[in-house]
Every structure is written in C-alpha cells, then in structure tokens.
N, C-alpha and C positions, 0 to 999 in steps of 0.2 A: 435125912438131909435138911439143912436149915437154909432158908432163904432170907437174905438180909436186904433191907430196904433203906435207901438213902436219897437225898435230894440230888437230882441230876446235875452233873457238871458237864456241859456240852463240849467244852474244850477237851475234856478227858473222855467222855462217853459218846460224843457225837457220831463217830463212824459206826460204833456198835449199835446205836439207836437206829441209824439209817439202814443198817443191814437187817435189823429186826423189822423195820418198816417195810422193806422190800419183801421180806418173807411173808408178812401178814397181808400186804397189799401189792402183789406182783404187778398189777395193772399200771402202777405209777413208776415202774422201774426206769423206763426210758422217756419220762416226761419231766418238765421243769419242777413238778412237785416232788420228784424222787431224787433230788440232788442234795448234797451237803449244804450248798449255798442256801437253798430254800429252808432246810431244817434250822440253820443258824439264824436266818432272817426271822422265822416264826417265833423262836424261843429266846433269842438274845438280841434281836435287831432293834427293838424299840419299846418293848413292854416287859414288865416283870413276869418271871415264870416261877411256879412252884411245882415243877414236874418231878416225878419220882421214878427211880429205876429199881428193879429187883435183881439181886445178884445171887447166883447159885454157884458155889466154888469159884467165885470171882468172875464168872461169866454172866453177861447181861441176858436175863431171860424174860423180863417184863418191863413195860414202860407205861406210865400214866402221864400224858402230856397235858399241862394246864398253863394257860396264859391269863394274866389278870387284867381286867378291863374296868374302867370306872363307869358306873351307872348312876342316874339320878332317880330316886324314889321319894315322892312327897317333898320335893325340893331339896333333899339331902343327898349328897354324894356318898356312895358306898363302893366298895371294891368287890367285884364278882369274878370268880374264876371260870374261864371258859375251857371246858374239857375238850380236847381236840383229838389226840391219838391215844387209843388204849390198845395195847398189844401184849400178847404172851407168845413165847417161842413154842412152836409145835412139839419140840422134843421134851418140853417141860409141862405139857398139858395133862389133864386128869389128876392134878395135884391141888386143885382149888386155887390155882395161881391168880386167876382173874379176880376172884373175890378177895383173896389175901392182899393183892396189890391195891385194890380199891379201899379196903379198910385201913391199910397202912397210910395211904395218901390222905384220906380224910382225917386221920389222927394227926398227921403232920400239919394239916391246914388249920386245925384248931389252935395251933401255936402262932398263927399269923394274923394279919388284919383282914383276911378274906372273910366276907360275911356269908357268901352263898356260892355254890357252883352250878353252872348251867351246862347243858349239852344238847346237841342236835343229832342224835344217832339216826342213821338211815337203815342200818342192818338190825332186823328184829331179833336175830340170834344173840345179841349182846344184852338184851333187856333183862333176862333172868338174873344175870350176874350183877347188874346195876341195882335191881330191886332188892337183892339180898343185903346190900350194904346201905340201904336207906334212901335210895333215889325214888322220886315220885314222877309218874307220867303226868304231863299236863296237856297242852293242846298241840294241834298239828300246824305246820307251815306248808301249805300246798304250793306247788309250782303252777303258775298261770302262764299260758302261752297265747301267742297271736301270730297268725300266718302273715307273711310279707309278700313274697314273690311267687305268684301262682305257677308261672311257667317253669320255675325251678322245682317247685313242689311236685308238679305232675311228672317230672322226669324221674323222680325217685319214689313214686307211689308204692311200689312193691315193698320197699323197706318200711314205709309208714304203716302198712297193713299188719306188720308184725307186732305192733304195739298200740294199745288203746290211747296212749299218750298222743300219738299223731292223728289217730282217727278223730279224737275229740277236737283237735285243732282244725282239721279239714271240715268237719261239720259246722264249725262256727267261723269259717273264714270270712273276713270282711276286708274290703279294699282299704288301703290307707288314704287318709285325707290330706289335702295340702294345708299348709300353715296359713291361717286366715287372721289370727289375732296375735298381737304382740310381736316380739322378735326373739331370736335365740342365737347363741354362738356355742361352738364346740372348742373347749380348751383342754390342754393337757393338765396334769395334776399340779405341777409347779407353777404354771401360769395362773391358774385360778387361785390357789392358796396364797400366792404372793401378790395377787391383785388387791388394790386398796379397797374394793367393794366387798371382799371376802369377809371382812369383820362383821358386816351387817347380816350375812347369811349365818355366820357362826353364832351371832347373838340370838337369832331366831331359833336355832337348834338348841342352844343351851337354856333357853327360856322355858323349855318343856319341863313339866313336873316329873316326868318319868322317861327313862330310855337311856340308851348308850350315849356317853359324852363324846361327841365327835370334835374334839379339839384339833387345832392345827397340827400339833405334834402327833396325835393319833392318826390323822388322815395321811400325814407324810409317811408314817410307818406302814399303815394298813394298805395303802395304795402304791407301795414300792415293792410289791411281791415280785420276786425274780421271775423273769420270763413272761410277764404279763403287762399289757399296756391298758391303762384305764383312761377314760375321758370324762370330763364334766360337760353335760349338756345344760347350759345356763340360759334361763329365759327371763325376760323382763316384760311386764304388762302394766302399763301406767305406773302406779306407785308400788306394785307388788312384784315379787320375784320368786324363783324356785330353781332347783337343779335336779338332775339325775346323774348318778355315777354309773357308767356303763363299761362293759368290756365285751369283746367278741370271743366266743368260745365254741367248741364242738360239744353240743349237748346231745348225748346219745347218738353221736355221729352226724348231727345236723348243725350247719353253720348258724349260730344263734347270737343275737345281741342280748346279753344278760344285763338286766338292770340291777345293780348291786345296792344302790341307795336312792332315795326319792324324797325330795322336800319341796312342798308347795305352800306358799304363804296365803293364798286365797283361791276361791273357786275359779276365778278368771285365769289365774296363773296355772291352775291345774289343767284346764282345757288346753292352754298353750303348750304346756310341758308335754302332754300326751301327743299333741300334733308334732312337736319338735322331735320326739323320739321316733315317731312314724317316719318323718322325713329323713332322719339320720339313718334309720334302718334300711330305707330304700337306697340311699346313697352308698352305704357300705355293702349292699348286695347280700345281706343275710337272708335266711329262709324263715327264721322265727325271731320273735321277741319274747323273752321269758322274764318273769318276776317271781321271786319266792317271798311270800309274806303271809302273815296270819289272816284268817278269814275276815275278822272285823275291820282290819285295816284295808283289806282289798275292797270292801264296800266304801270305806271313807275316801279312797282315791279313785273310785269309780272304774275299776278294771272291767267289769262286765259291760258297762255302757260304752267303753272304748274298745270293745272287740276281743277281749281276753276271755279265755275259757279255763276253768279249773281242771287240772289233769289228775290222774290217779297217783302221780309222783308227789311225795311230800317228805319233809323232815319232821321230826317229833321233838318238841321241847320237853326236856326233863330237868329236874332241879333237885338239889340236896342242900339242906340248911346246915350251915356251919356255926353261926352264932345266933343269938336270940334277938339281934338288932333289927333284922329285916322281917317285915310282915309276910307270912306265907301267901296271903291272899293275892299278892301281886303276881305270883307265878301260877295261879290256878285258873285264870281266865284271860283269854286273849283280848278282852275288852280294855285291858289296862295298858296294852303295848302296841307299838308300831315297829315290828321287827322285820328286817330285810336281810339279804345275804351278807351285808357288811357286819352284822352282829356275829357272824360265824367266821370260819377260816376256809370255807369251801369254794368260793368263787372269786 
C-alpha cells in the first residue's frame, strides 16, 4: 500500500483532520480546542501554514501541523515553522507512518522560505520518531507556579498530594504583596492593541536582537483563540513600562492564572509588574499563578525572588534545520532566548 503526502487543504480536509485529532487526543473532544472553529483559527486564521496530510486509499491517516512565525535572530527576520499537531491514525500504525510523514513534511519545507522548524513536545514517546528524521533536542521550558489563596488550597489538599507539582507549590507558598510602586491597568486585547501607547511597547519588543516578532497583526491573531479570553496587565512606573498577557485556565484541574507573555522595560517596572500580577490573581480568585519559560529567562525576570517555584512539569524545545541560513547555535542554549507560552500554541 502506498501512502501519498500533500499540503493540507483545510477547507477540504478540515473535518478529517479534526476527527484524527479527536482519535489521537480524546481529552480535547469536548473542549474549545477540539472544535473545527479552533482548527481553522490555528491553521488558516492569521498565519501561513505548511501542514501536510498523509492519504492511504484517499483516507486521511496522518497529519503534520505547522504554522509559520517570524523570528528575529541577530537583527534579521527569518521564518520559523512551529510544529503543533503530529498525528497518525491507530489503524495505520506499525507502518513507519510517523517517520514517513515527518520526512515528507521536511522535504516539502525545503521548497519554501522556512528556515527552521521548532517544536515543544510534552509526550516523550514521540521523541524517537522525531530524532529519526533529524530533529535535535535542546533545552527545557519548565512550568513555574506560585500559590495564591491558601484557604482554597487547603480545601483541596488531598488532590494536591497526588502530584509533586502541587507539593512543590505548597512548600514554597508565599503570601501576595500589595502594589506599592507604579500603577497598572487591565485591558482586553483590542483595547490595548488599539491604544495609542501600544506602539511604544511594540517598539520595545521589536528592538530585541532575537525572539518572536510580536507584531500587532500577530497578537490580534494569537490572542483571538476561540473560547479563550486574554487580558493585558499593563504597568507604568515613572518613564518605563511593561505588560503581561494572562488568561485563566484549569491547569491539572486547578484554577490558574497563566502568564502567556511578559515584557518589562526596567528593574523598577519588573517589580511593579510582578505585584500587579499578584493583585490581579487575588481579584480573580485563582489558586495558582503559572509561567512557562526557559531557565535563564526565569532568572532574568526574578521568578524565584517573587515566590515562584520550578515544578517537574516542562516542555522540551526541539529543532530541525531546513536551510543553512540560520546558525544552529541559537537553538542549543537557552541563554539566547526568552521564550514564553505565547511562542507555542498550548495556552
């Protein structure tokens, strides 16, 4: 039997891809992530996609989902493919389909302007298949958490004992501090992006020599995820500023304020921003605050000093070179990056 690979056409293949997604990840079936609306938003809503499907007797049996995002490295903008969903149908397994789909996708990418592909797999069982087609393991992106409301935490202590994730949080519980420096406001996505002051924040972000380009167009798309409400916590401290993008989510069954992105212009603003996140977490009555970022950046934004503890939960950055344009060194050390959940499609 011959498997044919082609670029995904979501108007044609969307429902079949969604069905395959439900087969591979049944936990999302009744969530906002498991809808056709979400699938079309991710792959056709605002960014270019070079996704690939595998067809066996005209039936869709594999999918390699990729969305293309602009990054800056050494001041030069390049296009990096973010691998999101990789799936094979259970009835077509033990045919080397995972590896074959990976090789076919990477071959097709060589004909595009994509320089490199990144991924953040959380399932260890997919790694052998990735490594066979040339992927490289790089560094980890741990999840850091901070306890918020002790009376709510005590009420579900039995559930916490089942996971070191929560035990670590309890051991390091610190009460939240009141906001003493600067001022902050909470804005929805459209209000902040359309505010006249947003251009100065955007300029700060684009001035970086490396990292994801968070343009107005990118943020409008990324933060319009169906079924999810994002907020900007914006702080001002004398002549400096910063913001955090947050959303409320159930993280392993616990009501959590997830920090999706974080930008601080100065040390003074950094302190104010942490305090603003604390106050907003208290106001929204969540049990945890969580940030996913690389270890070097966690030190730079002083997570430990502000009451966060590193958990055993983490994502792993992997990469695969497509062209010779990009220096591999950028993907080998987390000293070069400040990566948050906004770089992925997971939160």
